[in-house]
C-alpha positions in Angstrom: 0.0 0.0 0.0 1.2 3.5 -0.8 0.3 6.8 0.9 0.2 10.2 -0.7 0.2 13.2 1.7 -0.9 16.7 0.8 0.0 18.8 3.8 -0.6 22.3 5.1 -2.7 23.5 2.1 -3.9 27.0 3.0 -7.1 28.5 1.8 -9.1 31.6 2.5 -12.7 30.4 2.6 -16.2 31.3 3.9 -17.1 28.2 5.8 -19.0 28.5 9.1 -22.3 28.7 10.9 -21.9 32.2 12.1 -22.9 35.2 10.0 -19.5 36.9 10.4 -17.7 33.8 9.0 -19.9 33.9 5.9 -19.1 37.6 5.4 -15.5 37.9 6.6 -14.2 34.4 5.8 -11.1 32.9 7.4 -8.0 30.8 6.9 -8.3 27.1 6.7 -5.6 24.5 6.5 -6.3 21.1 4.7 -4.3 17.9 5.1 -5.2 15.0 2.9 -3.8 11.5 3.1 -4.7 9.1 0.3 -4.0 5.4 0.6 -3.9 3.3 -2.6 -2.7 0.0 -4.0 -1.1 -0.8 -7.3 0.6 -3.8 -8.8 4.3 -3.9 -9.6 6.9 -1.2 -9.6 5.6 2.3 -10.2 7.3 3.9 -13.2 4.5 5.9 -14.8 1.9 8.4 -13.5 -0.9 6.1 -14.6 0.3 3.5 -12.0 -0.1 6.0 -9.1 -2.4 8.7 -7.9 -1.9 12.2 -9.3 -1.6 14.6 -6.4 -2.1 17.5 -8.8 -5.7 16.3 -9.4 -6.2 15.9 -5.7 -5.0 19.4 -5.0 -7.4 20.8 -7.7 -10.3 19.0 -6.1 -9.5 20.3 -2.7 -9.0 23.9 -4.0 -12.3 23.8 -5.9 -14.3 22.4 -2.9 -12.7 24.8 -0.4 -14.0 27.7 -2.6 -17.6 26.5 -2.1 -18.9 27.8 1.3 -20.5 25.3 3.7 -21.8 25.7 7.2 -20.0 22.7 8.6 -16.4 21.5 8.1 -17.7 18.0 8.5 -19.6 18.4 5.3 -16.6 19.6 3.5 -14.4 16.8 4.8 -16.9 14.1 3.7 -17.4 15.7 0.3 -13.6 15.8 -0.2 -13.2 12.2 0.6 -15.8 11.1 -1.9 -14.6 13.5 -4.6 -11.0 12.3 -4.2 -12.0 8.6 -4.2 -13.8 9.1 -7.5 -10.6 10.2 -9.3 -8.9 6.8 -9.2 -9.9 3.2 -8.7 -6.7 2.4 -6.9 -7.7 4.5 -3.9 -8.8 2.5 -0.9 -8.9 5.1 1.8 -8.9 8.9 2.2 -8.3 10.9 5.4 -9.1 14.6 5.4 -8.2 17.1 8.2 -9.5 20.6 8.0 -8.2 23.2 10.5 -9.9 26.5 11.1 -7.4 29.1 12.2 -8.8 31.7 14.6 -12.3 30.5 15.0 -14.9 33.1 16.2 -14.9 32.0 19.8 -14.6 34.6 22.5 -11.4 34.4 24.6 -10.1 31.4 22.6 -6.6 31.0 21.5 -5.7 28.3 19.0 -7.2 26.3 16.2 -10.0 23.8 15.8 -9.9 20.9 13.4 -12.2 18.2 12.0 -10.8 14.9 10.7 -12.7 12.3 8.6 -11.4 9.0 7.3 -13.3 7.0 4.7 -12.4 3.5 3.7 -13.7 2.4 0.3 
């Protein structure tokens, strides 16, 4: 089994339940781990999973506002899986920097793993 990691992908998006999040937006960090199998030695792109395609999917989905990060994470897992039949599992972590919580210092994150 192979694993491809896309780490620390930063996006400015408008995800959130609160009105100010929908208007002001915020920074989000996405980490994606894609597990896949393939036969033989990998010598061509067709034998592996194209991380450029995965990045494009993440970028596109992050540009579509959603109330809940859980929804975004689930959507990303399904969309990524649909790109390549070699994929057997996808894990997505979305971190919201500076969430709108009074007297809060830090980040919050949602992780979702889907086995196919």
